[in-house]
N, C-alpha and C positions, 0 to 999 in steps of 0.2 A: 503493500500500502504506499502510492505515494506519502510525502510527509508536506502535508498542507496544514498549516496554524489552527490551534482550536482552543477558543476561549469558555471558559464555565461561567455565569455569571450567580452571585449567589446574594440576594438579598433576602434581611430578614427582617421582624418587627421584636425591638426586646422591652420587656415591662418598664415601665418609666422609673422604677425604683431603683434597676439594674443597671439602667444605661452606660453609668462612666463604669462600672466596674468589668461589665461587658467587653466594652472599648481595650482597657487596660490590657484586660486578659487576653484579648485578640492580637495588641501590639508587643508584648512581652511575650507571651507563649505560644499563643495558636498559631500565629503564621513565622514565627521562628524554626518551630518546628516542622511545619508542613514545609517550609522551602528545601529541608535537609532530605527530604523524601525522592528518588529518582522518579522522573516523567513531572514535576513541580518545575517549573521552566520560570517563571514569576508568578508572583502573588501579588496585584497591586490593592489598597485598602483607600476607599473613598468617602467622603460626606459630603452629603447635600449642599448644594452652594443657598440655594431658598426654601424655606419649609413649605411642603407638600405634603397633604394625606394622602396623595396617591400614590407616594413614592416613599423608602425607607429613607431614615435618615443614613444608613450605611449601607456603602455596598463592595463587593468582591468581587474582584477580577481573576482568575485563575489562567495561565498560558500554558498550554501543552505543545508540542511536537505535532501529535497528530490525534484522529478521534479514538485512537485506541488506549492511549494512555489513559485517560481518564477513570478506566475499568480495571486498566492494568495496575495501577497505584493501590486499590485495595487491597493487594494480598501482600504488602509491605507490611512489616509487625508495625512500625511506627504508625502509620495511617490507622491500623488497628486499636494500638494503644489512644491517639487523641482522639478515634473515635468513643473511646470508652469513656475519656474524661469529660466528653462532650454532655455525652447520655447522663452521666449522672450528676453534672454539675447545672446543666443549659436547657434540657429537654423541656423542665415546667416552667419555662422562662423566655423563651425566643422561639418564634413560628417563622419558617422558612415561608417565603410568599413569590420568591421567583429562586428557578437552581436550572435555566435551560443550558445547550449548549449551542453554540455558532461553529461555522467553518468558513476561514478566509475567503472572499474572493478575488479580492485585489486591495492594496493598499499603497497610498501614497504620503513620501514624507520629503518634507523640505530639508531636514537636517535629521542626524540623529540625537533621539531624545533619550538616549542610555546614556547617563553621567557615569558610570562604571560605579564599583563598591556594590558590596552584598547587601545595603539598607539605605534606602533614599529615605529622609526622615524630615522633620519640620523646616528644620535650617537652610534646606535648600531653596531651590526657586521652584516652587511646586505648580504643574499645571491644571487645568481644568478640561474633562473631558464632556463633551455632548452626545448624549444618547438619541438616535432616532430611529423608532421600530415602527415598520407598517405593516399594514396590510392591505390585500386588495379586495376589488369585485373580480367572481368569476376568473377569467383566463387573463385578467390583467398581469397576473405575477408575470407572468412568460412576456408578455410585448414589454411590461418594465423591465425584466432584465435584459431582453434584447435591445432596448434603446440605449440602457443606462452604459451596455458593453460599448456600446458604438460612441454615439453623441456624448454621452455622460462625461465617459473615462476620457476620451480623445477631446474632446473640446470644453467642456464646463470645468471639470476639476482643475485641469492645469490653470485656468483663471482664479479659477476661487484658492489655489496653494500660493498665488501671489499674494493674497493678503496678509498685511501685517499681521506678526502672531499666530498667524494658524500652521500648526505644527505635523499634521497627520491628519490624513482622512480613509479611513478603513470599510470596508465592506463586507458583510457577513452574509451568511445563509444559516438557516435554523436546522440542526441536525439531531437525529434522535441519538443518544446514548444509554447506553443498559442501566436500568436505575436497578438491578439486584444490589444488595449488599449497602445500601444507603441505610443511613442512619434514620432513627425516626424525627431527630431535628431537622434531617434535608428532605424527607419526604413533603413536597405538598399536601395539605391539609385541605385547599382550595383550590380545586383543578383548575388553570386557566388556561385560555390559547395566548402560545408567544406569536409575535409578530414572526413572519417566516422573512423577512429583510430587514437587517440594522444597520446603521450606518454609525461609526465613532470617530467624532472629531476632537482632535486635541489643541487645544489652543494654551500660549502663554498663561492666560490669566481670564478674569471673567471679563473684564473690559475687552478684551482681544475679541471675545465672543460677539459681546454686545456690538461690537464694530462691524463685525461679520453678518450678524441680522439687520443692518441696515446699509449694508455694502451695495451698490451697481450689480456688482458681478452675482450676487447670489439675488438679488431681483432679475435680472436677465435668465436665473437657472431656473427659478420658479415661473417665468413667462413660461420659457419652453416646456416644463413639464405641463402646464396649465393647457396647452397646443395640444400634446401628442395625449394627455390623459385630461381629458375636460371633466371628470367627476374627481380628479385630486388622488392623492394619497390618503389614505386614514392612518395619521397617527396616532399608532396606539402608545407609543412612548416618544416623549420630549422634555426631556430633562437635563439637568447640568450638573457635574460632581465633582468636588475638586477630591485632589491625591491628598491622602493625610503620610503614608508609607507605604513604600514599595520595596518587596522581598525579590530576590532573585539570587541566582547562580552565580 
């Protein structure tokens, strides 16, 4: 199987009285242990920029080499030990609301966003990500993919990447990952349909994102989409998170 990068997004709601304690545990214990497991290439922990009840305050993004890895790491003893700790300490205090996996379609980078080292913390200049998750009507998804592969990637994304502060634009498609072996805290109690297509844009800061939203380049991109898709895209996710800490090999 070809090594096409995969991400997994974990969003959890924590009981208010335990939010600070949970965050400290995640920063100092959970993520440092998870990143030692072979297959976990990078773990990013984010915090919601603007409070919105539709989205969780915190968000994890796990990075893998391919779609096999999220399943293979469950056989590692360290993963089993961490899982036991999670079940013992947090099962009654945290609810998982998102846990989808996405495979990369294409990625555009202005410059390297990897500052090196094993952990990027609050002392660094930390970026903001913007998530756009789309759903489609009937056969619109195939038309959208075809249009984006041609016009979007060849004409509009290069224009957007010229905007100051936009570091990266990455497109993903939803994939199925075997749920066998997931912990009780990882299983979704309230099943939802995830957006089949996801774009993650990385900005230097929230001001750069706000300038992007007001840009003529984005307006031209939207007009082209409206011309080709008169019913528009259904934005299931449209939200910004700020990086708190990044753990990598």
